[in-house]
C-alpha positions as CSV (number, residue, x, y, z in Angstrom):
1,X,10.8,-21.1,6.5
2,X,12.3,-18.4,4.2
3,X,11.7,-14.7,4.2
4,X,9.5,-15.1,1.1
5,X,7.0,-17.5,2.7
6,X,5.9,-17.6,6.3
7,X,2.7,-18.8,7.8
8,X,1.0,-19.0,11.1
9,X,-2.1,-20.9,12.0
10,X,-4.8,-18.7,13.6
11,X,-8.2,-19.4,15.2
12,X,-11.4,-18.2,13.6
13,X,-14.1,-17.2,16.1
14,X,-17.8,-18.1,15.7
15,X,-18.2,-14.6,14.3
16,X,-15.7,-15.4,11.5
17,X,-13.0,-13.2,13.1
18,X,-9.3,-13.8,13.6
19,X,-6.3,-11.9,14.8
20,X,-3.5,-11.0,12.4
21,X,-0.3,-12.1,14.1
22,X,1.6,-9.1,15.4
23,X,4.7,-9.9,13.4
24,X,2.7,-9.9,10.2
25,X,0.7,-6.8,11.2
26,X,3.8,-4.8,11.9
27,X,5.9,-6.0,9.0
28,X,3.2,-5.3,6.4
29,X,2.2,-1.9,7.8
30,X,-1.5,-2.6,8.6
31,X,-3.4,0.3,10.1
32,X,-7.2,0.4,10.6
33,X,-8.4,-1.2,7.4
34,X,-7.5,-4.3,5.3
35,X,-8.4,-5.4,1.8
36,X,-9.5,-9.0,1.4
37,X,-9.2,-10.7,-2.0
38,X,-10.3,-14.2,-2.9
39,X,-8.3,-15.7,-5.7
40,X,-7.4,-19.2,-6.8
41,X,-8.7,-20.8,-3.6
42,X,-6.8,-18.3,-1.4
43,X,-7.8,-15.4,0.8
44,X,-5.3,-12.6,0.5
45,X,-5.4,-10.0,3.2
46,X,-3.4,-6.8,2.5
47,X,-3.2,-3.4,4.3
48,X,-5.6,-0.9,2.8
49,X,-3.9,1.8,0.8
50,X,-5.1,5.3,1.3
51,X,-7.0,6.8,-1.6
52,X,-5.8,9.9,-3.4
53,X,-8.3,12.0,-1.4
54,X,-6.7,10.7,1.8
55,X,-3.3,12.0,0.7
56,X,-4.3,15.4,-0.4
57,X,-3.4,17.1,2.9
58,X,0.0,15.5,2.9
59,X,0.7,16.5,-0.7
60,X,-0.3,20.1,0.0
61,X,1.8,20.2,3.1
62,X,4.9,19.0,1.2
63,X,4.3,21.5,-1.6
64,X,4.0,24.4,0.8
65,X,7.2,23.3,2.6
66,X,8.8,23.2,-0.8
67,X,7.8,26.9,-1.3
68,X,4.9,26.5,-3.8
69,X,2.0,29.0,-3.6
70,X,-0.8,30.4,-5.8
71,X,-1.2,29.0,-9.3
72,X,2.1,27.1,-9.1
73,X,0.9,25.3,-6.0
74,X,-2.4,24.3,-7.7
75,X,-0.5,23.1,-10.9
76,X,2.0,21.0,-9.0
77,X,-0.6,19.6,-6.7
78,X,-2.5,18.3,-9.8
79,X,0.7,16.8,-11.2
80,X,1.5,15.0,-8.0
81,X,-2.0,13.8,-7.3
82,X,-2.2,12.3,-10.8
83,X,0.8,10.1,-10.0
84,X,-0.8,8.5,-7.0
85,X,-3.3,6.2,-8.7
86,X,-0.7,4.6,-11.1
87,X,1.7,4.1,-8.2
88,X,-0.9,2.5,-6.0
89,X,-2.0,0.2,-8.8
90,X,1.6,-0.8,-9.4
91,X,2.0,-1.4,-5.7
92,X,-1.1,-3.6,-5.6
93,X,0.0,-5.6,-8.6
94,X,3.5,-6.1,-7.0
95,X,1.8,-7.3,-3.8
96,X,-0.3,-9.7,-5.8
97,X,2.7,-11.0,-7.7
98,X,4.6,-11.4,-4.4
99,X,1.7,-13.3,-2.9
100,X,1.8,-15.7,-5.9
101,X,5.7,-15.9,-5.7
102,X,5.9,-14.3,-9.2
103,X,8.5,-11.7,-8.1
104,X,11.5,-11.5,-5.8
105,X,12.2,-7.9,-4.9
106,X,10.9,-4.5,-5.6
107,X,12.5,-1.2,-4.6
108,X,10.7,2.0,-3.6
109,X,12.0,3.7,-6.8
110,X,10.2,1.0,-8.8
111,X,6.9,2.0,-7.3
112,X,7.5,5.8,-7.1
113,X,9.9,6.6,-10.0
114,X,11.5,10.0,-10.0
115,X,10.7,10.9,-6.4
116,X,13.4,11.7,-3.8
């Protein structure tokens, strides 16, 4: 098998449950939630991506470390928070394309342009 395509047979319990193989779980960055999508006769299971609300604390912590405060903090927070949804949507589309073998490689900078 190549790096692009790897599969493993898993057992489904009577309660419709199965275990994600550890190698896949770790490589894809699963945490406590997954998103299941049914498309074209396939079940696609992806790590759940935090919503913008879940990232607010991290954004604020970064801004404070960067020296923002007061009105400048609020303004920059809104700018950065507005970038999250488009980046996540692009990430999800990239994952969908990869699952369908429509893409070969994506860099971090492709998903989050202009960030260091």
